[in-house]
C-alpha positions as CSV (number, residue, x, y, z in Angstrom):
1,M,18.2,12.0,6.5
2,E,15.3,11.4,4.0
3,D,12.1,9.7,5.2
4,K,11.5,6.2,3.8
5,R,8.0,5.7,2.5
6,A,6.0,2.5,1.9
7,V,2.4,1.8,0.8
8,L,0.4,-1.3,1.6
9,V,-1.8,-1.8,-1.5
10,Y,-4.7,-4.2,-1.2
11,Q,-5.4,-5.8,-4.6
12,C,-8.4,-8.1,-5.0
13,G,-7.5,-11.1,-2.8
14,I,-3.8,-10.2,-2.2
15,A,-1.8,-7.4,-0.8
16,N,1.4,-5.7,-2.0
17,I,4.0,-3.6,-0.2
18,F,5.7,-1.0,-2.3
19,E,8.5,1.4,-1.4
20,V,7.7,4.7,-3.0
21,D,9.4,8.1,-3.5
22,C,6.2,10.0,-2.8
23,F,2.6,9.3,-1.9
24,N,0.7,9.8,-5.2
25,M,-2.5,8.0,-6.3
26,A,-1.3,8.1,-9.9
27,P,2.1,6.6,-10.8
28,F,3.6,9.9,-11.7
29,G,6.7,10.4,-9.5
30,R,5.8,7.5,-7.3
31,N,8.6,5.2,-8.5
32,A,7.0,2.2,-6.8
33,K,9.3,-0.7,-6.1
34,R,7.5,-3.9,-4.9
35,L,9.0,-5.3,-1.8
36,L,6.5,-8.2,-1.3
37,Q,3.2,-9.6,-2.5
38,S,1.2,-12.1,-0.5
39,D,-1.9,-12.6,1.7
40,F,-3.5,-9.8,3.6
41,H,-2.3,-10.8,7.1
42,S,1.3,-11.4,6.1
43,R,1.6,-8.1,4.3
44,T,-0.1,-6.2,7.2
45,C,2.4,-7.6,9.6
46,F,5.3,-6.7,7.3
47,A,3.9,-3.1,6.9
48,R,3.8,-2.8,10.7
49,G,7.4,-3.9,10.8
50,L,8.4,-1.3,8.3
51,K,6.6,1.3,10.4
52,H,8.6,0.2,13.5
53,A,11.7,0.4,11.4
54,G,11.1,4.1,10.7
55,Y,9.1,4.0,7.4
56,I,6.1,6.2,6.9
57,V,3.4,3.6,5.9
58,K,0.1,4.4,4.2
59,V,-2.7,2.1,2.9
60,A,-4.3,2.1,-0.5
61,G,-6.1,-0.2,-2.8
62,C,-6.3,-1.1,-6.5
63,N,-9.0,-3.2,-8.1
64,M,-7.0,-4.3,-11.1
65,A,-5.4,-7.6,-12.1
66,G,-1.7,-8.0,-12.9
67,D,1.2,-5.7,-12.0
68,I,-0.3,-2.6,-10.3
69,A,3.0,-0.7,-9.7
70,E,2.2,1.7,-12.5
71,Q,-1.6,1.8,-12.0
72,K,-3.8,4.3,-10.3
73,W,-4.4,3.5,-6.6
74,T,-7.3,4.6,-4.4
75,D,-7.8,5.5,-0.8
76,N,-11.5,4.7,-1.0
77,L,-11.0,1.2,0.5
78,E,-14.6,0.6,1.4
79,E,-15.5,0.3,-2.3
80,L,-13.0,-2.5,-3.0
81,P,-13.7,-6.2,-3.0
82,F,-12.7,-7.9,0.3
83,S,-12.6,-4.6,2.1
84,D,-14.1,-6.2,5.2
85,K,-10.7,-8.1,5.5
86,F,-8.5,-5.0,5.2
87,V,-6.4,-3.9,8.2
88,L,-5.3,-0.3,8.4
89,V,-1.7,0.2,9.5
90,S,-2.0,3.7,11.0
91,D,-4.5,6.3,12.0
92,T,-3.8,8.3,8.8
93,N,-4.2,6.1,5.8
94,N,-5.1,8.6,3.0
95,L,-2.5,9.2,0.4
96,L,-1.6,12.8,-0.4
């Protein structure tokens, strides 16, 4: 059985949950499919739910407006706006 992967991506004042084929910072091979987009707290709770359902969940950020599914993401969360409001989902949050 193949592992299911998801990324919680903080974007300015909102958060997105994407199901992905692989954990890439660049969109190459990632095939990101947005599951939900909303406020930080709601998306963090959803990401934790995915984790309990067996998904591998990572956290990233993107400081761009608009649709970020095909944009470059970052694991340098401290450099992003609103980073003091981010909640990490697991102990290992760096994308590979």
